[in-house]
Every structure is written in structure tokens, then in C-alpha cells.
C-alpha positions in Angstrom: -40.4 -90.5 -20.0 -43.3 -88.7 -21.3 -43.9 -88.5 -24.2 -43.8 -84.8 -24.2 -40.2 -84.9 -22.3 -38.4 -86.9 -24.9 -39.8 -84.1 -27.8 -38.4 -81.4 -25.0 -35.3 -83.2 -24.9 -34.8 -84.2 -28.9 -35.9 -80.5 -29.3 -33.0 -79.2 -27.2 -30.1 -81.9 -27.2 -28.9 -81.2 -30.9 -28.7 -77.1 -30.5 -26.6 -77.6 -27.4 -24.7 -80.2 -28.6 -23.8 -78.1 -31.5 -23.7 -74.3 -30.0 -21.3 -76.0 -26.8 -18.9 -78.2 -29.5 -18.6 -74.3 -31.3 -17.9 -72.5 -28.0 -15.2 -75.4 -27.1 -13.4 -75.4 -30.3 -13.4 -72.0 -30.6 -12.0 -70.8 -27.0 -9.8 -73.4 -27.6 -8.2 -72.0 -30.9 -9.4 -74.6 -32.8 -11.8 -72.9 -35.1 -12.2 -68.6 -35.5 -14.7 -67.1 -33.3 -17.9 -65.8 -35.0 -21.5 -66.2 -35.3 -21.5 -69.4 -37.4 -25.4 -68.6 -38.1 -24.5 -65.5 -39.4 -21.1 -65.8 -40.6 -20.7 -69.5 -41.5 -17.2 -69.3 -40.7 -16.9 -73.0 -40.2 -19.0 -76.0 -40.2 -20.9 -78.4 -37.4 -18.5 -80.8 -38.3 -15.4 -78.5 -37.7 -16.4 -77.0 -34.9 -17.5 -80.8 -33.0 -14.2 -82.8 -34.1 -11.6 -81.4 -31.8 -9.9 -81.8 -28.5 -12.8 -82.3 -25.4 -15.4 -81.1 -27.9 -15.6 -84.8 -29.8 -16.4 -86.4 -26.8 -18.7 -84.1 -25.8 -20.6 -83.4 -29.0 -20.7 -87.2 -29.5 -22.3 -88.2 -26.1 -24.7 -85.7 -26.4 -25.6 -86.7 -29.9 -26.1 -90.4 -29.3 -27.9 -89.6 -26.7 -29.8 -87.9 -28.7 -30.2 -90.5 -32.0 -31.6 -93.0 -29.4 -33.9 -90.6 -28.3 -34.9 -90.0 -31.7 -35.9 -93.7 -32.1 -38.6 -93.0 -29.4 -40.1 -90.0 -30.9 -40.7 -91.2 -34.1 -41.8 -94.8 -32.6 -44.4 -92.6 -30.2 -45.2 -90.7 -33.4 -46.3 -93.9 -34.9 -48.2 -94.8 -31.6 -49.8 -91.4 -31.3 -50.9 -91.2 -35.1 -52.7 -94.7 -34.9 -54.3 -93.6 -31.4 -55.8 -90.7 -33.5 -56.8 -92.5 -36.5 -58.0 -95.2 -34.0 -56.7 -97.9 -35.8 -53.3 -99.1 -36.9 -52.3 -97.0 -40.6 -49.7 -98.1 -42.8 -48.6 -94.4 -43.2 -47.8 -93.8 -39.2 -45.6 -96.9 -39.8 -43.8 -95.4 -42.9 -43.4 -92.1 -41.3 -41.8 -94.0 -38.0 -39.2 -95.9 -39.7 -38.2 -92.8 -42.0 -37.1 -91.1 -38.5 -35.8 -94.0 -37.1 -33.6 -94.9 -40.4 -32.8 -91.3 -40.0 -31.4 -91.4 -36.4 -29.2 -94.6 -37.7 -28.0 -92.7 -39.9 -27.3 -89.7 -37.7 -25.3 -92.6 -35.5 -23.3 -93.2 -38.5 -21.8 -89.4 -38.9 -21.6 -89.2 -34.8 -19.4 -93.0 -34.6 -17.4 -91.5 -37.8 -16.6 -88.1 -36.9 -13.2 -87.4 -35.9 -11.5 -90.1 -38.2 -9.6 -89.5 -41.0 -9.6 -91.5 -44.1 -11.9 -91.4 -47.3 -13.8 -94.2 -46.2 -14.8 -92.7 -42.9 -15.5 -88.9 -44.9 -18.0 -91.0 -47.1 -19.5 -92.5 -44.4 -19.9 -89.2 -42.6 -21.0 -87.5 -45.4 -23.9 -90.2 -46.2 -24.9 -90.4 -42.5 -25.5 -86.6 -42.3 -27.0 -86.2 -45.9 -29.5 -89.1 -45.1 -30.2 -88.0 -42.0 -30.9 -84.1 -43.3 -33.5 -85.8 -46.0 -35.3 -87.9 -44.7 -36.3 -86.1 -41.2 -38.2 -83.7 -42.9 -39.5 -86.0 -45.6 -40.9 -87.3 -41.9 -42.0 -84.0 -40.9 -44.0 -83.5 -44.4 -45.6 -86.8 -44.2 -47.0 -86.6 -40.8 -47.9 -82.3 -41.3 -49.6 -83.6 -44.4 -51.4 -87.0 -42.4 -52.7 -84.3 -39.6 -54.2 -81.9 -42.1 -55.9 -84.8 -43.2 -57.1 -86.3 -39.9 -58.1 -82.3 -39.2 -60.4 -82.3 -42.2 -62.2 -85.6 -42.0 -62.2 -85.8 -37.7 -62.2 -82.0 -36.8 -62.5 -83.3 -33.2 -58.6 -84.3 -33.8 -56.7 -82.9 -30.9 -54.3 -80.8 -33.2 -54.7 -76.9 -33.0 -54.4 -75.5 -36.9 -52.1 -72.9 -35.1 -49.5 -75.6 -34.3 -49.9 -77.2 -38.2 -48.9 -73.7 -39.5 -46.0 -73.6 -37.5 -45.0 -76.9 -38.8 -45.8 -76.2 -42.1 -43.4 -72.6 -42.1 -40.1 -74.9 -41.0 -41.0 -77.4 -43.0 -41.5 -74.3 -45.7 -38.4 -73.0 -44.7 -36.4 -76.1 -44.9 -37.2 -76.4 -48.1 -36.2 -73.4 -48.8 -32.7 -73.7 -47.4 -32.4 -77.0 -49.6 -33.3 -75.4 -53.1 -31.1 -72.2 -52.1 -28.1 -74.3 -51.8 -29.4 -76.8 -55.0 -29.2 -72.9 -57.1 -25.6 -71.4 -55.9 -23.8 -75.0 -56.2 -25.4 -74.7 -60.2 -24.7 -71.0 -60.5 -21.5 -71.4 -59.2 -23.2 -69.0 -56.0 -21.9 -71.1 -53.3 -19.0 -69.9 -51.1 -17.7 -72.1 -47.8 -19.4 -69.3 -45.9 -22.5 -69.7 -47.6 -23.0 -73.2 -47.3 -21.9 -73.3 -43.5 -25.1 -70.9 -42.9 -27.3 -73.1 -44.6 -25.9 -76.0 -42.7 -26.3 -74.5 -39.1 -29.8 -73.0 -39.8 -30.8 -76.0 -41.7 -29.9 -78.5 -38.6 -31.5 -75.8 -36.4 -34.9 -76.0 -37.9 -35.1 -79.5 -37.8 -35.2 -79.6 -34.2 -37.3 -76.7 -34.2 -40.1 -79.1 -35.8 -40.1 -81.3 -32.8 -40.5 -78.0 -30.3 -44.1 -78.3 -31.8 -44.4 -82.0 -30.1 -44.1 -80.5 -26.6 -47.6 -78.8 -27.1 -49.6 -81.6 -28.8 -48.2 -84.2 -26.5 -48.5 -82.0 -23.5 -51.4 -84.2 -21.7 -50.5 -87.5 -23.4 -49.5 -90.5 -21.2 -47.3 -92.9 -23.1 -48.9 -95.7 -20.5 -52.2 -95.4 -21.1 -51.1 -95.2 -25.0 -49.3 -98.9 -25.0 -52.4 -100.1 -22.3 -55.1 -99.5 -25.1 
């Protein structure tokens, strides 16, 4: 499977899983009908933990997590090829993404289970995934910008860097908004859900930039270098 295909899949699969699970749960009456990105009537977890939606969501997200580990491994190879040497920053970025993917597996695995311990595992699984993934994104953007300055021939366009930066800024704004609302008492069930749905969407939209960046990238050639 080529890098651009993997980038396409890690962009599409989470959105497909979350929205399909919501539609199935709403149809079955487990959650109310609404536009969750705007109305926040339910969480992603609630939409995905009932009936057949649970099994479909788990299957898609487990496959997604495996692809995500693969994606971050390719990121390391790709960044090293741009630097023309193995670098520590590429390794750090790769491991941050891989660890995030592993904690996503924990979240998905315990979804639908009851009990305090299982709830804590889900909570920490999703928190670490939501924290380390954008951190890896930010470090990658910073490194690519530095490469563009030191090596102008780096095949990364400013439009792509601008797109990635905008996504990360929106993610940070959502994170800050959530913290502010929590400490000011303005937080509500609906507002938290709106942030969750849109935050997760933005995380996956970042991967869309890799589809373009890797359109001519051949994994076999990279491995043979």
C-alpha cells in the first residue's frame, strides 16, 4: 500500500466510523437525532457504544489505528529522506504519533465496557490520543518550515504548510476554549460534545495534506535507499 493511499485512509476512516455509528445509533433510538457537530446532542462514544454500531465502530477504528501506526512510520522515513539523514526530530514525531495510536486502541478496546476501571482506560486513552497527535502535527509543521528555509528545494509548498498551520491553530483554539469554558462555568454537555466532534474532525483533516505531499512518494523506493 503506497503512502498516499494510507494518508487517504487515515483521513476518511475516522469520519466514516463516527458518523456511521451515529446514524446507526440514532436510527435504533439509542441517541437523539441532531447535527452533532452543531447541536452536540451526544458524544462520539455514546453514539458508538450501542448495538451493531459498537462492532462496526470498533472494527473500523482498530483498522484505522493500525494504519495510523504505519502512517507515522512513513512520516519518519519521509522526513529523514528530506533531511538526507536520520534525525532525532523525525524519530520523536514518529513515536508521538505511534504512542497516540496505541492509546486509541485502548480507548476503542474498552468502549462499551462498564465499570470504573474501564471508564478510566477509555478516558485516558482518548485524552492521550487527542493530545499527542496534534503535538506530533505541530512538531512536523515546525520541522517542515525549517527545512523549507534551509533547503528551498524541499518539495513542500507554502500552501500545504499554511493549510496544516490553520488546522493546528483551530485545534488549539478549541482546546483553549474548552479550558476557558471549564474554569468559567460556561461549559455544558452540548458545548463539550460540539468541541469533541469538531476537534476529532480537524485531527483527521490534517492528514489530508499528506495525500498531496505523498502523491508521488513510492514506499518501495524509500526502503531501498
